[in-house]
GUPA-728833 format. One record per residue: residue number from 0; x, y, z of N, C-alpha, C in turn. Coordinates in nm, 2 decimals. Layout:
BEGIN
+------+--------+--------+--------+--------+--------+--------+--------+--------+--------+
! resi !     nu !     nv !     nw !    cau !    cav !    caw !     cu !     cv !     cw !
+------+--------+--------+--------+--------+--------+--------+--------+--------+--------+
!  NUM !      X !      Y !      Z !      X !      Y !      Z !      X !      Y !      Z !
...
+------+--------+--------+--------+--------+--------+--------+--------+--------+--------+
***
This chain:
BEGIN
+------+--------+--------+--------+--------+--------+--------+--------+--------+--------+
! resi !     nu !     nv !     nw !    cau !    cav !    caw !     cu !     cv !     cw !
+------+--------+--------+--------+--------+--------+--------+--------+--------+--------+
!    0 !  -4.56 ! -12.65 ! -10.73 !  -4.63 ! -12.71 ! -10.84 !  -4.74 ! -12.81 ! -10.78 !
!    1 !  -4.85 ! -12.80 ! -10.84 !  -4.96 ! -12.90 ! -10.79 !  -4.91 ! -13.04 ! -10.83 !
!    2 !  -4.98 ! -13.14 ! -10.76 !  -4.94 ! -13.28 ! -10.78 !  -4.96 ! -13.32 ! -10.93 !
!    3 !  -5.07 ! -13.28 ! -10.99 !  -5.09 ! -13.32 ! -11.13 !  -4.99 ! -13.25 ! -11.23 !
!    4 !  -4.95 ! -13.13 ! -11.19 !  -4.85 ! -13.06 ! -11.27 !  -4.71 ! -13.13 ! -11.26 !
!    5 !  -4.68 ! -13.17 ! -11.14 !  -4.55 ! -13.24 ! -11.11 !  -4.55 ! -13.37 ! -11.19 !
!    6 !  -4.66 ! -13.44 ! -11.19 !  -4.67 ! -13.57 ! -11.27 !  -4.65 ! -13.54 ! -11.42 !
!    7 !  -4.72 ! -13.44 ! -11.47 !  -4.70 ! -13.40 ! -11.61 !  -4.56 ! -13.37 ! -11.64 !
!    8 !  -4.50 ! -13.29 ! -11.55 !  -4.36 ! -13.25 ! -11.57 !  -4.27 ! -13.38 ! -11.58 !
!    9 !  -4.28 ! -13.47 ! -11.48 !  -4.20 ! -13.59 ! -11.48 !  -4.23 ! -13.68 ! -11.60 !
!   10 !  -4.35 ! -13.69 ! -11.64 !  -4.39 ! -13.77 ! -11.76 !  -4.33 ! -13.71 ! -11.88 !
!   11 !  -4.34 ! -13.58 ! -11.90 !  -4.28 ! -13.51 ! -12.01 !  -4.13 ! -13.53 ! -12.02 !
!   12 !  -4.06 ! -13.52 ! -11.91 !  -3.91 ! -13.55 ! -11.91 !  -3.88 ! -13.69 ! -11.95 !
!   13 !  -3.95 ! -13.78 ! -11.89 !  -3.93 ! -13.93 ! -11.93 !  -3.95 ! -13.95 ! -12.07 !
!   14 !  -4.06 ! -13.91 ! -12.13 !  -4.09 ! -13.93 ! -12.27 !  -3.99 ! -13.85 ! -12.36 !
!   15 !  -3.96 ! -13.73 ! -12.32 !  -3.86 ! -13.65 ! -12.40 !  -3.73 ! -13.72 ! -12.41 !
!   16 !  -3.68 ! -13.77 ! -12.30 !  -3.55 ! -13.84 ! -12.30 !  -3.55 ! -13.96 ! -12.39 !
!   17 !  -3.66 ! -14.03 ! -12.39 !  -3.68 ! -14.15 ! -12.48 !  -3.68 ! -14.10 ! -12.63 !
!   18 !  -3.76 ! -13.99 ! -12.65 !  -3.78 ! -13.94 ! -12.79 !  -3.64 ! -13.89 ! -12.84 !
!   19 !  -3.57 ! -13.81 ! -12.76 !  -3.44 ! -13.76 ! -12.80 !  -3.34 ! -13.87 ! -12.83 !
!   20 !  -3.35 ! -13.98 ! -12.75 !  -3.26 ! -14.09 ! -12.77 !  -3.29 ! -14.16 ! -12.90 !
!   21 !  -3.42 ! -14.17 ! -12.94 !  -3.47 ! -14.23 ! -13.06 !  -3.44 ! -14.15 ! -13.18 !
!   22 !  -3.47 ! -14.02 ! -13.17 !  -3.48 ! -13.93 ! -13.29 !  -3.38 ! -13.81 ! -13.29 !
!   23 !  -3.30 ! -13.80 ! -13.18 !  -3.21 ! -13.69 ! -13.17 !  -3.28 ! -13.56 ! -13.13 !
!   24 !  -3.21 ! -13.45 ! -13.13 !  -3.27 ! -13.33 ! -13.08 !  -3.39 ! -13.28 ! -13.16 !
!   25 !  -3.40 ! -13.33 ! -13.28 !  -3.52 ! -13.28 ! -13.36 !  -3.64 ! -13.36 ! -13.34 !
!   26 !  -3.65 ! -13.44 ! -13.24 !  -3.77 ! -13.51 ! -13.21 !  -3.89 ! -13.42 ! -13.20 !
!   27 !  -4.01 ! -13.47 ! -13.25 !  -4.13 ! -13.39 ! -13.26 !  -4.18 ! -13.36 ! -13.11 !
!   28 !  -4.19 ! -13.23 ! -13.09 !  -4.24 ! -13.19 ! -12.96 !  -4.39 ! -13.23 ! -12.94 !
!   29 !  -4.47 ! -13.22 ! -13.05 !  -4.61 ! -13.26 ! -13.05 !  -4.62 ! -13.41 ! -13.01 !
!   30 !  -4.53 ! -13.49 ! -13.07 !  -4.53 ! -13.63 ! -13.04 !  -4.49 ! -13.66 ! -12.90 !
!   31 !  -4.40 ! -13.58 ! -12.85 !  -4.36 ! -13.60 ! -12.71 !  -4.48 ! -13.57 ! -12.62 !
!   32 !  -4.55 ! -13.46 ! -12.64 !  -4.67 ! -13.43 ! -12.56 !  -4.77 ! -13.54 ! -12.57 !
!   33 !  -4.80 ! -13.58 ! -12.69 !  -4.90 ! -13.69 ! -12.71 !  -4.86 ! -13.82 ! -12.64 !
!   34 !  -4.73 ! -13.86 ! -12.65 !  -4.68 ! -13.98 ! -12.58 !  -4.69 ! -13.96 ! -12.43 !
!   35 !  -4.67 ! -13.84 ! -12.38 !  -4.68 ! -13.82 ! -12.24 !  -4.83 ! -13.80 ! -12.19 !
!   36 !  -4.92 ! -13.80 ! -12.28 !  -5.06 ! -13.79 ! -12.24 !  -5.10 ! -13.65 ! -12.21 !
!   37 !  -5.04 ! -13.55 ! -12.26 !  -5.07 ! -13.41 ! -12.23 !  -5.09 ! -13.34 ! -12.36 !
!   38 !  -5.14 ! -13.22 ! -12.36 !  -5.15 ! -13.14 ! -12.48 !  -5.02 ! -13.06 ! -12.50 !
!   39 !  -5.01 ! -13.00 ! -12.62 !  -4.89 ! -12.93 ! -12.65 !  -4.88 ! -12.80 ! -12.56 !
!   40 !  -4.99 ! -12.74 ! -12.52 !  -4.99 ! -12.63 ! -12.44 !  -4.93 ! -12.66 ! -12.30 !
!   41 !  -4.95 ! -12.78 ! -12.25 !  -4.89 ! -12.82 ! -12.12 !  -4.74 ! -12.84 ! -12.14 !
!   42 !  -4.70 ! -12.90 ! -12.25 !  -4.56 ! -12.91 ! -12.27 !  -4.49 ! -12.77 ! -12.27 !
!   43 !  -4.55 ! -12.68 ! -12.34 !  -4.49 ! -12.54 ! -12.36 !  -4.50 ! -12.46 ! -12.23 !
!   44 !  -4.60 ! -12.49 ! -12.14 !  -4.60 ! -12.43 ! -12.01 !  -4.49 ! -12.47 ! -11.93 !
!   45 !  -4.45 ! -12.60 ! -11.93 !  -4.34 ! -12.65 ! -11.86 !  -4.21 ! -12.62 ! -11.92 !
!   46 !  -4.20 ! -12.62 ! -12.05 !  -4.07 ! -12.61 ! -12.13 !  -4.10 ! -12.52 ! -12.24 !
!   47 !  -4.08 ! -12.39 ! -12.23 !  -4.12 ! -12.29 ! -12.34 !  -4.04 ! -12.31 ! -12.47 !
!   48 !  -3.93 ! -12.38 ! -12.47 !  -3.85 ! -12.40 ! -12.59 !  -3.80 ! -12.54 ! -12.60 !
!   49 !  -3.77 ! -12.58 ! -12.72 !  -3.71 ! -12.71 ! -12.74 !  -3.58 ! -12.72 ! -12.65 !
!   50 !  -3.51 ! -12.62 ! -12.65 !  -3.38 ! -12.62 ! -12.58 !  -3.40 ! -12.64 ! -12.43 !
!   51 !  -3.51 ! -12.58 ! -12.38 !  -3.54 ! -12.59 ! -12.23 !  -3.57 ! -12.74 ! -12.20 !
!   52 !  -3.65 ! -12.80 ! -12.29 !  -3.68 ! -12.94 ! -12.27 !  -3.56 ! -13.03 ! -12.29 !
!   53 !  -3.48 ! -13.00 ! -12.38 !  -3.36 ! -13.08 ! -12.40 !  -3.27 ! -13.07 ! -12.28 !
!   54 !  -3.25 ! -12.95 ! -12.23 !  -3.17 ! -12.93 ! -12.11 !  -3.22 ! -13.01 ! -11.99 !
!   55 !  -3.35 ! -12.99 ! -11.97 !  -3.41 ! -13.06 ! -11.86 !  -3.40 ! -13.21 ! -11.87 !
!   56 !  -3.42 ! -13.26 ! -11.99 !  -3.41 ! -13.41 ! -12.01 !  -3.27 ! -13.46 ! -11.98 !
!   57 !  -3.17 ! -13.38 ! -12.01 !  -3.03 ! -13.43 ! -11.99 !  -2.95 ! -13.36 ! -11.87 !
!   58 !  -3.02 ! -13.29 ! -11.79 !  -2.96 ! -13.22 ! -11.68 !  -2.88 ! -13.32 ! -11.59 !
!   59 !  -2.94 ! -13.43 ! -11.56 !  -2.87 ! -13.53 ! -11.47 !  -2.74 ! -13.58 ! -11.54 !
!   60 !  -2.75 ! -13.60 ! -11.67 !  -2.63 ! -13.65 ! -11.74 !  -2.52 ! -13.55 ! -11.73 !
!   61 !  -2.55 ! -13.42 ! -11.76 !  -2.46 ! -13.31 ! -11.76 !  -2.40 ! -13.29 ! -11.62 !
!   62 !  -2.48 ! -13.30 ! -11.52 !  -2.44 ! -13.29 ! -11.38 !  -2.34 ! -13.40 ! -11.35 !
!   63 !  -2.37 ! -13.52 ! -11.40 !  -2.28 ! -13.64 ! -11.37 !  -2.14 ! -13.61 ! -11.44 !
!   64 !  -2.14 ! -13.55 ! -11.56 !  -2.01 ! -13.52 ! -11.62 !  -1.93 ! -13.42 ! -11.53 !
!   65 !  -2.00 ! -13.32 ! -11.48 !  -1.94 ! -13.23 ! -11.39 !  -1.88 ! -13.29 ! -11.27 !
!   66 !  -1.96 ! -13.38 ! -11.21 !  -1.92 ! -13.45 ! -11.09 !  -1.80 ! -13.55 ! -11.12 !
!   67 !  -1.81 ! -13.61 ! -11.24 !  -1.70 ! -13.70 ! -11.28 !  -1.57 ! -13.62 ! -11.29 !
!   68 !  -1.57 ! -13.50 ! -11.35 !  -1.45 ! -13.42 ! -11.36 !  -1.39 ! -13.38 ! -11.22 !
!   69 !  -1.48 ! -13.35 ! -11.13 !  -1.43 ! -13.33 ! -10.99 !  -1.37 ! -13.45 ! -10.93 !
!   70 !  -1.43 ! -13.56 ! -10.95 !  -1.38 ! -13.69 ! -10.89 !  -1.24 ! -13.72 ! -10.95 !
!   71 !  -1.23 ! -13.71 ! -11.08 !  -1.10 ! -13.73 ! -11.15 !  -0.99 ! -13.64 ! -11.10 !
!   72 !  -1.03 ! -13.51 ! -11.08 !  -0.93 ! -13.42 ! -11.03 !  -0.88 ! -13.45 ! -10.89 !
!   73 !  -0.96 ! -13.52 ! -10.81 !  -0.92 ! -13.56 ! -10.68 !  -0.83 ! -13.68 ! -10.68 !
!   74 !  -0.85 ! -13.77 ! -10.78 !  -0.78 ! -13.90 ! -10.78 !  -0.67 ! -13.92 ! -10.88 !
!   75 !  -0.65 ! -13.83 ! -10.98 !  -0.55 ! -13.84 ! -11.08 !  -0.47 ! -13.71 ! -11.09 !
!   76 !  -0.35 ! -13.72 ! -11.14 !  -0.27 ! -13.60 ! -11.17 !  -0.35 ! -13.51 ! -11.27 !
!   77 !  -0.33 ! -13.38 ! -11.26 !  -0.41 ! -13.29 ! -11.35 !  -0.42 ! -13.32 ! -11.50 !
!   78 !  -0.31 ! -13.35 ! -11.56 !  -0.31 ! -13.38 ! -11.70 !  -0.38 ! -13.51 ! -11.73 !
!   79 !  -0.37 ! -13.61 ! -11.65 !  -0.44 ! -13.74 ! -11.67 !  -0.59 ! -13.72 ! -11.64 !
!   80 !  -0.62 ! -13.64 ! -11.54 !  -0.77 ! -13.62 ! -11.51 !  -0.83 ! -13.55 ! -11.63 !
!   81 !  -0.77 ! -13.45 ! -11.68 !  -0.82 ! -13.38 ! -11.80 !  -0.84 ! -13.47 ! -11.92 !
!   82 !  -0.74 ! -13.55 ! -11.95 !  -0.75 ! -13.65 ! -12.06 !  -0.87 ! -13.74 ! -12.04 !
!   83 !  -0.88 ! -13.80 ! -11.92 !  -0.98 ! -13.90 ! -11.90 !  -1.12 ! -13.83 ! -11.91 !
!   84 !  -1.13 ! -13.71 ! -11.85 !  -1.26 ! -13.64 ! -11.86 !  -1.30 ! -13.61 ! -12.00 !
!   85 !  -1.20 ! -13.56 ! -12.08 !  -1.23 ! -13.53 ! -12.22 !  -1.28 ! -13.65 ! -12.29 !
!   86 !  -1.22 ! -13.77 ! -12.27 !  -1.26 ! -13.89 ! -12.33 !  -1.40 ! -13.92 ! -12.29 !
!   87 !  -1.44 ! -13.91 ! -12.17 !  -1.57 ! -13.94 ! -12.12 !  -1.67 ! -13.84 ! -12.18 !
!   88 !  -1.64 ! -13.71 ! -12.20 !  -1.72 ! -13.61 ! -12.26 !  -1.75 ! -13.65 ! -12.41 !
!   89 !  -1.64 ! -13.70 ! -12.48 !  -1.66 ! -13.74 ! -12.62 !  -1.75 ! -13.86 ! -12.63 !
!   90 !  -1.73 ! -13.96 ! -12.54 !  -1.81 ! -14.08 ! -12.54 !  -1.96 ! -14.04 ! -12.52 !
!   91 !  -1.98 ! -13.96 ! -12.42 !  -2.12 ! -13.92 ! -12.39 !  -2.18 ! -13.84 ! -12.51 !
!   92 !  -2.10 ! -13.76 ! -12.58 !  -2.15 ! -13.68 ! -12.69 !  -2.20 ! -13.78 ! -12.81 !
!   93 !  -2.12 ! -13.89 ! -12.82 !  -2.16 ! -13.98 ! -12.93 !  -2.28 ! -14.07 ! -12.89 !
!   94 !  -2.27 ! -14.11 ! -12.76 !  -2.37 ! -14.21 ! -12.72 !  -2.51 ! -14.15 ! -12.70 !
!   95 !  -2.52 ! -14.03 ! -12.65 !  -2.65 ! -13.97 ! -12.62 !  -2.69 ! -13.87 ! -12.72 !
!   96 !  -2.78 ! -13.91 ! -12.81 !  -2.83 ! -13.82 ! -12.92 !  -2.89 ! -13.69 ! -12.86 !
!   97 !  -2.85 ! -13.58 ! -12.91 !  -2.90 ! -13.45 ! -12.87 !  -2.81 ! -13.38 ! -12.77 !
!   98 !  -2.72 ! -13.46 ! -12.71 !  -2.62 ! -13.40 ! -12.61 !  -2.52 ! -13.31 ! -12.67 !
!   99 !  -2.49 ! -13.34 ! -12.80 !  -2.39 ! -13.26 ! -12.87 !  -2.42 ! -13.11 ! -12.87 !
!  100 !  -2.55 ! -13.08 ! -12.89 !  -2.60 ! -12.95 ! -12.89 !  -2.57 ! -12.88 ! -12.75 !
!  101 !  -2.61 ! -12.95 ! -12.65 !  -2.59 ! -12.89 ! -12.51 !  -2.44 ! -12.87 ! -12.48 !
!  102 !  -2.36 ! -12.97 ! -12.51 !  -2.22 ! -12.96 ! -12.48 !  -2.16 ! -12.85 ! -12.57 !
!  103 !  -2.21 ! -12.84 ! -12.69 !  -2.16 ! -12.74 ! -12.78 !  -2.18 ! -12.60 ! -12.73 !
!  104 !  -2.29 ! -12.58 ! -12.65 !  -2.32 ! -12.45 ! -12.60 !  -2.21 ! -12.40 ! -12.50 !
!  105 !  -2.14 ! -12.50 ! -12.44 !  -2.03 ! -12.46 ! -12.35 !  -1.91 ! -12.41 ! -12.42 !
!  106 !  -1.90 ! -12.44 ! -12.55 !  -1.79 ! -12.40 ! -12.63 !  -1.81 ! -12.27 ! -12.71 !
!  107 !  -1.91 ! -12.19 ! -12.67 !  -1.94 ! -12.07 ! -12.73 !  -1.91 ! -11.95 ! -12.63 !
!  108 !  -1.91 ! -11.83 ! -12.68 !  -1.89 ! -11.72 ! -12.60 !  -2.03 ! -11.65 ! -12.56 !
!  109 !  -2.14 ! -11.71 ! -12.61 !  -2.27 ! -11.66 ! -12.58 !  -2.31 ! -11.69 ! -12.43 !
!  110 !  -2.41 ! -11.63 ! -12.38 !  -2.45 ! -11.66 ! -12.24 !  -2.48 ! -11.81 ! -12.23 !
!  111 !  -2.42 ! -11.87 ! -12.12 !  -2.43 ! -12.01 ! -12.10 !  -2.57 ! -12.05 ! -12.04 !
!  112 !  -2.61 ! -12.17 ! -12.08 !  -2.72 ! -12.24 ! -12.03 !  -2.67 ! -12.31 ! -11.90 !
!  113 !  -2.76 ! -12.36 ! -11.82 !  -2.72 ! -12.43 ! -11.70 !  -2.63 ! -12.55 ! -11.73 !
!  114 !  -2.66 ! -12.62 ! -11.84 !  -2.57 ! -12.73 ! -11.88 !  -2.44 ! -12.68 ! -11.92 !
!  115 !  -2.44 ! -12.58 ! -12.00 !  -2.31 ! -12.52 ! -12.05 !  -2.23 ! -12.47 ! -11.93 !
!  116 !  -2.29 ! -12.42 ! -11.83 !  -2.22 ! -12.37 ! -11.72 !  -2.14 ! -12.48 ! -11.64 !
!  117 !  -2.21 ! -12.59 ! -11.63 !  -2.15 ! -12.71 ! -11.56 !  -2.03 ! -12.76 ! -11.64 !
!  118 !  -2.05 ! -12.77 ! -11.77 !  -1.94 ! -12.82 ! -11.85 !  -1.82 ! -12.72 ! -11.85 !
!  119 !  -1.85 ! -12.60 ! -11.87 !  -1.74 ! -12.50 ! -11.88 !  -1.67 ! -12.48 ! -11.74 !
!  120 !  -1.75 ! -12.48 ! -11.63 !  -1.68 ! -12.48 ! -11.50 !  -1.59 ! -12.59 ! -11.48 !
!  121 !  -1.63 ! -12.71 ! -11.51 !  -1.55 ! -12.83 ! -11.50 !  -1.43 ! -12.82 ! -11.59 !
!  122 !  -1.44 ! -12.78 ! -11.71 !  -1.33 ! -12.77 ! -11.80 !  -1.23 ! -12.67 ! -11.75 !
!  123 !  -1.28 ! -12.56 ! -11.70 !  -1.19 ! -12.45 ! -11.65 !  -1.11 ! -12.50 ! -11.54 !
!  124 !  -1.17 ! -12.57 ! -11.45 !  -1.10 ! -12.62 ! -11.33 !  -0.99 ! -12.72 ! -11.38 !
!  125 !  -1.02 ! -12.81 ! -11.47 !  -0.93 ! -12.91 ! -11.51 !  -0.82 ! -12.85 ! -11.60 !
!  126 !  -0.85 ! -12.75 ! -11.68 !  -0.75 ! -12.69 ! -11.77 !  -0.65 ! -12.61 ! -11.68 !
!  127 !  -0.70 ! -12.53 ! -11.58 !  -0.62 ! -12.45 ! -11.50 !  -0.52 ! -12.54 ! -11.41 !
!  128 !  -0.57 ! -12.65 ! -11.37 !  -0.49 ! -12.75 ! -11.29 !  -0.38 ! -12.80 ! -11.38 !
!  129 !  -0.41 ! -12.84 ! -11.50 !  -0.31 ! -12.90 ! -11.59 !  -0.21 ! -12.79 ! -11.63 !
!  130 !  -0.25 ! -12.67 ! -11.65 !  -0.16 ! -12.56 ! -11.68 !  -0.07 ! -12.53 ! -11.56 !
!  131 !  -0.12 ! -12.53 ! -11.44 !  -0.04 ! -12.51 ! -11.32 !   0.06 ! -12.62 ! -11.30 !
!  132 !   0.02 ! -12.74 ! -11.34 !   0.11 ! -12.86 ! -11.34 !   0.22 ! -12.85 ! -11.44 !
!  133 !   0.20 ! -12.76 ! -11.54 !   0.30 ! -12.74 ! -11.65 !   0.29 ! -12.84 ! -11.76 !
!  134 !   0.17 ! -12.91 ! -11.77 !   0.16 ! -13.01 ! -11.88 !   0.07 ! -12.96 ! -11.99 !
!  135 !   0.01 ! -12.85 ! -11.98 !  -0.08 ! -12.79 ! -12.08 !  -0.04 ! -12.65 ! -12.12 !
!  136 !  -0.04 ! -12.62 ! -12.24 !   0.00 ! -12.49 ! -12.29 !  -0.07 ! -12.38 ! -12.21 !
!  137 !   0.00 ! -12.28 ! -12.18 !  -0.06 ! -12.17 ! -12.10 !  -0.16 ! -12.08 ! -12.18 !
!  138 !  -0.14 ! -12.08 ! -12.32 !  -0.23 ! -12.00 ! -12.40 !  -0.36 ! -12.07 ! -12.44 !
!  139 !  -0.38 ! -12.19 ! -12.39 !  -0.51 ! -12.26 ! -12.42 !  -0.61 ! -12.22 ! -12.33 !
!  140 !  -0.73 ! -12.18 ! -12.38 !  -0.84 ! -12.14 ! -12.29 !  -0.94 ! -12.26 ! -12.28 !
!  141 !  -1.02 ! -12.27 ! -12.17 !  -1.12 ! -12.38 ! -12.16 !  -1.21 ! -12.38 ! -12.28 !
!  142 !  -1.25 ! -12.26 ! -12.33 !  -1.34 ! -12.25 ! -12.45 !  -1.27 ! -12.32 ! -12.57 !
!  143 !  -1.14 ! -12.28 ! -12.59 !  -1.06 ! -12.35 ! -12.70 !  -1.07 ! -12.50 ! -12.69 !
!  144 !  -1.04 ! -12.55 ! -12.57 !  -1.04 ! -12.69 ! -12.55 !  -1.18 ! -12.76 ! -12.57 !
!  145 !  -1.28 ! -12.69 ! -12.52 !  -1.42 ! -12.75 ! -12.55 !  -1.45 ! -12.75 ! -12.69 !
!  146 !  -1.41 ! -12.64 ! -12.77 !  -1.44 ! -12.64 ! -12.91 !  -1.36 ! -12.76 ! -12.98 !
!  147 !  -1.24 ! -12.77 ! -12.94 !  -1.16 ! -12.88 ! -13.00 !  -1.21 ! -13.02 ! -12.97 !
!  148 !  -1.26 ! -13.03 ! -12.84 !  -1.32 ! -13.16 ! -12.80 !  -1.45 ! -13.19 ! -12.87 !
!  149 !  -1.53 ! -13.09 ! -12.89 !  -1.65 ! -13.10 ! -12.97 !  -1.61 ! -13.15 ! -13.11 !
!  150 !  -1.51 ! -13.10 ! -13.17 !  -1.46 ! -13.14 ! -13.30 !  -1.41 ! -13.29 ! -13.30 !
!  151 !  -1.34 ! -13.32 ! -13.19 !  -1.30 ! -13.46 ! -13.18 !  -1.42 ! -13.56 ! -13.17 !
!  152 !  -1.52 ! -13.52 ! -13.10 !  -1.64 ! -13.61 ! -13.09 !  -1.70 ! -13.62 ! -13.23 !
!  153 !  -1.71 ! -13.51 ! -13.30 !  -1.77 ! -13.51 ! -13.43 !  -1.69 ! -13.59 ! -13.53 !
!  154 !  -1.56 ! -13.58 ! -13.52 !  -1.47 ! -13.65 ! -13.61 !  -1.48 ! -13.80 ! -13.58 !
!  155 !  -1.48 ! -13.84 ! -13.45 !  -1.49 ! -13.98 ! -13.41 !  -1.62 ! -14.04 ! -13.46 !
!  156 !  -1.73 ! -13.96 ! -13.45 !  -1.86 ! -14.01 ! -13.49 !  -1.86 ! -14.03 ! -13.65 !
!  157 !  -1.79 ! -13.94 ! -13.72 !  -1.78 ! -13.96 ! -13.86 !  -1.69 ! -14.07 ! -13.90 !
!  158 !  -1.58 ! -14.09 ! -13.82 !  -1.48 ! -14.19 ! -13.85 !  -1.50 ! -14.33 ! -13.80 !
!  159 !  -1.61 ! -14.36 ! -13.74 !  -1.63 ! -14.50 ! -13.70 !  -1.68 ! -14.51 ! -13.56 !
!  160 !  -1.69 ! -14.40 ! -13.48 !  -1.75 ! -14.41 ! -13.35 !  -1.65 ! -14.40 ! -13.24 !
!  161 !  -1.69 ! -14.46 ! -13.12 !  -1.61 ! -14.44 ! -13.00 !  -1.47 ! -14.50 ! -13.01 !
!  162 !  -1.45 ! -14.59 ! -13.10 !  -1.31 ! -14.65 ! -13.11 !  -1.21 ! -14.55 ! -13.16 !
!  163 !  -1.25 ! -14.44 ! -13.22 !  -1.16 ! -14.34 ! -13.27 !  -1.13 ! -14.23 ! -13.17 !
!  164 !  -1.21 ! -14.22 ! -13.07 !  -1.19 ! -14.11 ! -12.97 !  -1.05 ! -14.11 ! -12.91 !
!  165 !  -1.00 ! -14.22 ! -12.87 !  -0.87 ! -14.22 ! -12.80 !  -0.76 ! -14.17 ! -12.90 !
!  166 !  -0.77 ! -14.22 ! -13.02 !  -0.67 ! -14.18 ! -13.13 !  -0.68 ! -14.03 ! -13.15 !
!  167 !  -0.80 ! -13.98 ! -13.18 !  -0.82 ! -13.84 ! -13.21 !  -0.78 ! -13.75 ! -13.09 !
!  168 !  -0.82 ! -13.79 ! -12.97 !  -0.78 ! -13.72 ! -12.85 !  -0.63 ! -13.71 ! -12.83 !
!  169 !  -0.56 ! -13.83 ! -12.86 !  -0.41 ! -13.83 ! -12.85 !  -0.35 ! -13.73 ! -12.95 !
!  170 !  -0.40 ! -13.73 ! -13.07 !  -0.35 ! -13.63 ! -13.17 !  -0.37 ! -13.49 ! -13.12 !
!  171 !  -0.49 ! -13.46 ! -13.07 !  -0.52 ! -13.33 ! -13.02 !  -0.43 ! -13.29 ! -12.90 !
!  172 !  -0.43 ! -13.38 ! -12.80 !  -0.36 ! -13.35 ! -12.68 !  -0.21 ! -13.33 ! -12.70 !
!  173 !  -0.15 ! -13.41 ! -12.79 !  -0.01 ! -13.39 ! -12.82 !   0.02 ! -13.26 ! -12.88 !
!  174 !  -0.08 ! -13.20 ! -12.94 !  -0.06 ! -13.06 ! -13.00 !  -0.08 ! -12.95 ! -12.90 !
!  175 !  -0.14 ! -12.98 ! -12.78 !  -0.17 ! -12.87 ! -12.69 !  -0.09 ! -12.89 ! -12.56 !
!  176 !  -0.01 ! -12.99 ! -12.55 !   0.07 ! -13.01 ! -12.43 !   0.19 ! -12.92 ! -12.44 !
!  177 !   0.25 ! -12.89 ! -12.33 !   0.37 ! -12.81 ! -12.33 !   0.48 ! -12.90 ! -12.39 !
!  178 !   0.56 ! -12.84 ! -12.48 !   0.67 ! -12.91 ! -12.54 !   0.79 ! -12.90 ! -12.45 !
!  179 !   0.84 ! -13.01 ! -12.41 !   0.95 ! -13.01 ! -12.31 !   1.08 ! -13.05 ! -12.38 !
!  180 !   1.09 ! -13.03 ! -12.50 !   1.22 ! -13.07 ! -12.57 !   1.26 ! -12.98 ! -12.66 !
+------+--------+--------+--------+--------+--------+--------+--------+--------+--------+
***
């Protein structure tokens, strides 16, 4: 990429992240281009779809969630690592406008985006470890869990925000843990 194209790319990502934070995933792409000091054609050359721009703007956050899952799996027992990671995914989903769409893509059976792949890979690793530990139902798939977690984040958002996440996750996780009695 030429130096001016790299600058435009970087400026577009910075402005897009700000616009998505302010207005959610529906932020005006024309406004993003204007605020970045480029034409709409330049925006679309770098990011042919809204989804591509959204993914690029949040790629670092998604990667950080994946890395956090790996870190938790090294430092906590599998069931605890999974619980902590799910809580952090829910918090990120509520705090970062537009992230819900990207995380939701990991909970589908359609071809995954780069962000969806990171989340699904992390979830798969954590779910399999908790199942091997014997704390998580063996019939639960990572996709099932991501769909349920997406629902928990949505319910928490509707029910008062981050303060509800722990309660809703506890209700969910009590339903999917192995019953030992």
